[in-house]
C-alpha positions, 0 to 999 in steps of 0.5 A, a space after each residue: 547589616 549589609 545590603 543584598 545583591 539586589 539591594 535587599 538582603 534575605 534574613 538568616 531564618 529565611 535562608 535556613 527554611 529554603 535549604 535541604 536538611 542534612 544528616 549529622 556527620 558521625 563522630 570520630 572516636 578520639 584516637 589514643 594518641 590524642 588529636 585536635 580539640 574538636 576530634 577529642 570532643 567528638 570521641 565521646 560519642 558511641 560509634 554505630 556498628 556497620 552492617 555486614 556486607 552479603 557475599 554475592 550470590 552465584 547465579 545460574 546452574 553452577 550456583 544451584 549445584 553448589 548449594 545442593 552439594 553443600 546440603 548433602 555434604 552437611 547431611 552426610 557429615 551429620 549422619 556420619 559423626 552421629 553414626 560413628 557415635 552409635 557404632 562406637 557405643 554398640 561396639 563398646 556394649 558388645 566388647 563389654 558383653 563378651 568381656 563379661 562372659 570370658 572365663 579363666 584361661 585354664 578353662 579354655 586350653 582343653 575343651 575337646 568334646 571327645 577324648 583320644 585312644 592310643 593303641 599299643 602293639 603286642 610289644 607295648 609300642 604305639 602303632 595307632 591313634 584315634 580320636 583327638 589327642 591332647 598332649 597337655 597344656 603349654 604356654 609360650 614360657 614352657 615350650 620351645 621358643 622356636 615354636 612360638 616364633 614360627 607361629 607368630 612369623 607365619 600367622 601374625 607378625 604384628 601380634 605383639 603390638 596390635 589391639 586384636 584387629 589389623 585393618 591393614 591385614 584385612 584390607 590386604 586380604 580382601 584385595 588379594 581375594 578379589 584379585 584371585 577372582 573370589 569375593 572379598 570375604 572368601 579365601 584369605 581372611 587377614 585375621 590376626 592371631 587373636 581373631 583366629 583364637 576367637 574363631 577357635 573358641 567359636 566366639 564363646 559358644 560351646 559344642 552342644 549335642 542337642 543343637 549340632 548333628 555332629 562335632 564336625 558340623 559345629 566346627 564347620 559353622 565356627 569356621 564359616 565366614 560372613 560379614 556379620 560373623 567377621 564383625 562379631 569376631 572383631 568385637 570378640 577379639 577386642 574383648 579378648 585383648 582387654 581380658 587376657 594378656 598376649 601370652 595368654 591369648 597365644 596359650 589358648 591358640 597353641 593348645 586349641 589349634 588342630 594340626 592334623 592326624 587327630 592332634 589337638 594342640 602343639 604338644 599333641 602334634 609334637 608327640 604325634 609326629 616327632 615322638 617328643 615334647 614341644 619343649 624339645 622341637 628344633 627350628 625345622 620341626 617348629 616350622 613344620 608344625 607351624 606350617 600345618 596351620 594353613 591346611 592341617 590335613 593336606 600338609 600333615 607329614 603322615 599324609 605327605 612328608 615331602 609336601 610338609 617339608 616344602 611348607 616348612 621351608 617357607 616358614 623358615 624363610 619367614 622366620 629368617 626375614 623377621 629376625 627369628 633365625 639367622 641366615 646360618 641357622 635357617 640354612 642349617 635347618 633347611 639342610 636337615 628337614 624334620 622327619 617323622 618318628 618311627 611310630 608316626 612313620 609306621 603307615 600300617 595297621 589302620 584296618 586293625 585299629 579301626 576294628 579295635 575301635 568297632 569292637 571295644 565299648 563305645 564309651 571308651 573308644 568311638 564316643 570316649 570323652 577320656 584319654 584311653 590307652 589300649 594294648 592290643 595283640 597287633 604284631 607290626 612284623 606280621 602285618 608287614 608280611 601280610 601287606 607285602 604278600 598282597 602288594 606283591 601278588 597284585 603287582 606281579 600276578 594280577 593284570 594291570 588296572 584290575 579292581 579286584 580286592 583282597 583281604 587277609 587276617 592272621 591270628 594265633 590259635 587262641 584267637 589273638 589277631 596279629 595282623 589284618 589287611 582289609 583291602 588293597 589300600 594298605 594304609 587302611 584307616 576309615 576305609 571299608 574293611 573287607 576282613 570284618 565287614 564284607 559278608 561273602 559266600 564261603 564256598 568249599 572253605 565251609 566243608 571242614 565243618 561238615 567233616 568236623 560234625 561227622 568225625 565227632 559223631 564217630 566217622 573216621 578219616 579213612 571211612 568211605 563215602 560215595 562220589 556219584 551223581 546225587 539228586 535231593 528233592 528240596 520241598 518248595 525248591 524242587 530237585 537239587 543236584 550238586 556236581 563236582 568242580 571238574 564234572 567227574 565222579 570217582 566212586 567210593 573215596 575216603 573222607 580224606 580224599 573227598 576233602 583233599 580234592 574238594 569233592 561236592 557230592 560226598 560233602 553233601 551226602 555226608 551233611 545229609 547223613 549227619 543232619 544239616 541242623 547238626 552241621 549248622 550247630 557245629 559251624 555256629 559253635 566254632 564262631 560262624 555267627 552269620 545266618 546259615 543256609 537251611 538247604 542241602 547247599 549248606 555243605 558247599 558254602 552257600 551261606 555268607 560269612 566274614 573272613 575274620 569269622 572263618 579264620 577264627 573258626 579254623 583256629 578252633 580246629 588248630 587248638 584241638 576243637 575249642 571255639 575261639 572268639 577273635 580278639 585284639 584288645 588285651 588291656 584298656 586303661 585310662 591315661 595316667 592310671 596304672 590299674 586297667 579297666 579291662 584285661 583279656 589274655 585268650 579268646 578260647 571258649 567251650 569245646 565243640 568237637 573232641 580233640 581226636 576229631 580235631 586231630 583227624 580233621 587237621 590231618 585231612 586238611 594237611 593233605 589239601 596242601 600236600 597233594 590236593 587243591 591247595 598245593 600252592 599254599 605248601 611251604 617247604 620244610 614246614 607242615 601246613 593245613 588248609 582248605 580252598 574255597 571258590 563260589 559259583 562263577 568264581 565271585 569269591 575265592 578263599 584260602 584258609 589254613 594254618 601252621 602249628 603257630 598261626 592261622 591265616 585266612 585270605 579272601 579275594 573278589 570284587 566289591 560289586 560281586 562280579 566274577 573273577 577271571 581265572 581265579 580259584 581259592 587254590 590259585 592267587 589266594 593260596 599264593 598270597 597265603 604262602 608268601 605271607 606265611 613264609 615271611 611270618 615264619 622266617 625266623 621260627 623253627 618248624 613244628 609239627 601240626 597237632 594231628 593223628 598219625 594215619 598209619 598208627 590210626 589205620 582201621 583193622 580189617 572188618 567183616 564185610 557187611 551188606 549195604 541195602 538200598 535203604 542205606 542201613 547196614 544189615 548182617 547176612 541174615 538181614 538184621 539191622 546192625 546200626 546207624 551207618 556211614 554212606 559206605 555202610 560202616 557202622 557209626 562208632 558210638 563214642 571213642 577212647 579219645 573222648 568226644 565233644 559236646 555235640 558227640 556226647 549229645 548225639 551219643 545219648 540219642 543213639 544209645 536210647 535208640 539202639 542201646 549201648 554199643 562197644 566199638 
């Protein structure tokens, strides 16, 4: 061994003991390419995994905020994907539920709660519709392609491709609503045609009378837009898209959409407005029908044709933009806008149609669930004449701004109503009908029934009656003293003159003489069904009645003394059936007064228009008869009269019962009557009235008799002769021409009192 530096050397063992131990070096894996022997030998050892280095934590406020954001992001994401799964499951369950409840398409095409009523005039032409018309089921394959294209272009241009809901459309609609100052769900809905169909189906809920106050309330609720309803609508739409084809969905929509004027579905609307089937509509007609969808009542061509045509032009523009029409075809359609059919354009007869609905059986009119065809007595030409007369008089003879009203009824002698105007709003339809609903005092228009009673008891047209001051003590009311309109008295006058000049005291005297109860009986038998006054003012028209009642009662005078019941319905049948369920050809009922009495009364009334209070109603070259009527303070003014062909009644007054200014029955009402009847008879040859010849029927001179203060006729010795007229002429018992029911009854009573007598 070699020596150490100090002369001595340390042993190897001592040197190891003084050195710090070192960790063994990690062995390197042998590379695949080989290497030195030492490297290859060390590759047999296993490499230890190095620990992952931690990213440095950001400290301070920024680090804290970052950690908070990351936490909430993870939380929201977790909630969102889990919520999406839950919502998806709920939607799937809802779609499955609605899918299972959807019926076959055929069951969804006509589900009206009410049927329709189609009215025909006396010539068999349609003049009015009521209820909900359904023209028959259609689908995109059996209707005009222009109609299908117009609906899709207007309501949902992506209809053929979407899955029932258009998120883009909904978002756009919400944006428009908010821009226009509304809430997102008010106004534009962004609904697809499928969603609109779901709304028409009320999400599968049928109308139930036990739940809804009315069908209108049901439909209003179906149209209500809320967030929850919108969600249900979307789910229902998904179900419809799975259950039905696009063509079937469109079929439901085409048949259930309301298009104004009572038309439910496009087939009914096409027939209602154009008088043709939907298979025949051209582009401009299709555009007008599709344009109704946004607001059926506002854009209905029967309400405002020009506005409907303007709307149709917008639809034509959409059809052109979307390639359904060429530019040339669109221009041609705009140059020839759609117009109404003759029947649809007839803006008349509304009051008459409403009257028919009110007098017909409810289960076949207002409450019908069937489609009904009613043939009526309505005459459109007579109606036009009546409407023109009312319009002309108010335009030229009534001060501007007046709110006075007028009504007119025209009928045949058998009670068949030919025309009816219920107010100055000549379209009528759903309005207050003054011809049948207004109960007004009749004034002197009631007097013919007083004279009818007297004539049927044996009085004559040339008998005398006293026109002088009169006071009657009415129990419970005190003295009653009628006065004439002009305040003058004429002494003894004939019955004809008393009626001609509408004298009041003679009418009251005559009514008291024959008995008020008998006058009420005659009036009620002639058709005055209203409550009649019990006091002496009965004779002067203190009772109320309607214009149609009064006109019908006068028709009984024209036809020879038989009562009539005014009627307008002649035949009723269900659509598609040939055998009628109801028929009527006359309104004549039992006889009230004798024919001779009616003929005398007709003559007396002819003198009213010839030289009395109703001369403004006279028609050159045509015999007329009638009676004026004016109530206290001129609150009501009447003229009711007839020719040989027609009876017409006119009433004028204020709805609030204010007095008229300067109007009497012989003034404007008589003028309206004359103008209407002149036009009605323009093409009818004059015919004589069924009345007596006053010269041939003149009474021969009689032996003078004495009228005592007790009002009884006595001969020169003071012996009682018999019942008397107010001038003292004995009342004849019976007559050669025969008596009515009332005369026969009174005849029996008088025979029992005085014994049989000869005239």
